[in-house]
N, C-alpha and C positions, 0 to 999 in steps of 0.2 A: 608487458601488457597484461591487463587484468583478465582472468578467465571467470566468467559467470556461469555457474551451474543453474540453468533455468529449464523450464519445460520445453521439450521438442514436440511432445504429444500430450494432450490433456482431454478429459471428458468435456463434451461441448458446453455443459452448463457452467463450467468454471472459467471459460475463456473471458479474458478481460478483467478478472479480479484476482488472479494469482499474484502472490507477493513478489515474484521475480520481476514483474512489470515495474515495481517501484525502483528497483536497482537500475534497470535499463533507462528509466526516466532520468534518474540522477546522473548517470554517466553521460547521457545526451546533453543534459544541462551544462555540465562542466567541460564537455568536449574531450573526455578521455577515451582513447582507443580501447576496445575490449573484444574478446572472442567469446563465443558461447559454447559451452559443453552441454548439448541437449540431453535431457532426461525424459524417458518415456513414462509419463504419469499414468497412462492407461494400463500399463503392465506393472505398476508399483515399483519401478526401478529405483525410486528414491529410498525405498525401504530395504534395498539389497545391500549385501555386505560391501560391495565396492564403493557405493556412495556413502555408506556409513563411516568409511575411513575419512571422508571429507567432513560430513556432519553426522555425528553419532545419533542425533535425534531423527535422522531420516526425513528432514524437511527441506523444502526449497524456499528461498535461494541460499546459495553459499558463493563465496568468491575465493580465488587464489591470486595472489599478487607477489610475484618473485619469491615464491616459497612460503609466503604468509597466507594462512587460511583463516577465513572469518565467516560466520553465519549469523543469522537473525537480521532481518531487513533493517531494523532501526540502527543496529551497530554498523552495518555495512554503509548506510547512508552517512552516518557520522564519520566514518573512516574516509569516505570519498570527499566530504567537505573539508576535513582536516588535511587530506593529502593535497588538495588543490587550492585551498584558501577561498573556496567559493561555497555558496549556499548556506553560509553561517554568518551571523552578525559578528562584528568586530569587538564591540564593548561587552563587558562582563554581564551587565544586567539584561541586555537584550538577548545575549546568548543563553542566559538562564531562562528567559521567557520562551525562547525557541525550544529548549530542552523540556520545559514544562509541557508545552503543547505536543511535542513528540511523544512524551510519555502518556499524556492524556489520550492521544489518538490510539496508541497501541494497547494501553492498559485499561482505560475507562470506556472508550467508545467501541473499539474493535470487537470485544467479546460479545456484547448484545447485538450489534449490527451483523456480525458474522453468523450468530445463531439464527437471526431472522432469515438471512440468506439460506442457511442450511435447511431450516424448516421448509421454506418455500420451494427450494430446488431439489431437495433429497428426501425429506422426511414428512412431507405433507400428509401422507396416508397413515401415519402412526397415531395411535390413540392419544398420546400425550402432546402432539404437535400444537394443537390449538391453544392449550393453556400456556405452554412455553412461549409461543409466539406472542400471546397477549402480554405476558409479563415483560418480555424484552421490548416490545413496542412501548409499553408504559415507561420503561427506563429511557428509551430513546426520546420520547416526548417530554421527558423532564430535562434532558441534557441538551438536545439539539437547539431548542429556543434560546438558551443562554449563548451558544455560539452565534446564533443568528443575530442577536442584539449586538454583539461585539463586532461582527463582520459587516454590520451596517455602518460602522464608524471608521473602519480601516480596511485596506485591501487584503492584507495577509495576517497570519496569526500573530507574528511578532511585531507587526507594524507595517511599514511601507515596503519592505523588501521581501521578496519570495525566497523561501529556503527549504531545507530538508523537512521541517515540521509540516509545511504545506504539502509536500509530496506524500507524506505519510497520511495526513488528514484527508486529503482529496482521494487517496487510494482507499481508505477505510470507508468513506462515504459511498464509494462505488458498490459496496455490498448491498445497499438499499436503493440503488437507482431504479430498480424495477418496481418499487413501491411508491406510495403517495406521501411518504414521510418528509421528503425534501420540499414538496409543493407547499407544505405548511410553514416552511422556513425560507422565505424568498431570498433573503440576503445570503443565506448559506448555499442555496441552489445557484445563485449568481457567482458566489465564490468558487464553487466546484467547477462551474463552466469556465470561469476566468483561468483557473489553474490548467484545465484541460485544453484550453485554446493556445497554450504555450507551444511554440514550434518543437521544443524538445519532447514534450509528451506526444504530440501528433506523430513525430518520427518514431518514437519508441513503440507506440501502439500500432502504427502501420507495419513496422518490421515484425512485431510480435504476432499480429494477425496473419501476416504472410507465412511466418514460420509454422503457426499452428493451423493454418488453413481456414482462418476465420475472416 
């Protein structure tokens, strides 16, 4: 059985956007049994020596599967897809498209959207916050409309089938769900809602909220 190192406690503003939720979502989608090793994020347990034996970067999530340890949410989702033969396209070109969108979610969109979230929730009183936020919003306003146009023509990133790229992208979009950025991109907002209406996400989020007291 897979063990997921995920938050058992976390500061209130981070509930619902931590990266371990992506792993729980994927596991619910494929129907794999798993257990949770809870980490106390309010006390910085993820940065302690014990957890660094699992993930030397001291970041959540990580998994262990029959002696095999893996961290980074994108790599974990790819492993779950390969292990089960689900959540990934079968043909090479569509698989490449899914990989493209997974990398775009994590490398292109997550950094500015996460910084917007961090400024709004943690650093809003800092003297540099307004200028940083404005720059990251400008980036988002360049890139999100491109996604909006594409998702007005197809339901998911790689085409007709939901997959790991969609879990990653929908999770990244949650960083700005408190803003009006998605209201300017209606197809993208509908896409996020479509992903989050999946029973696997609803189950993962419900269990996550119960565990974290949200």
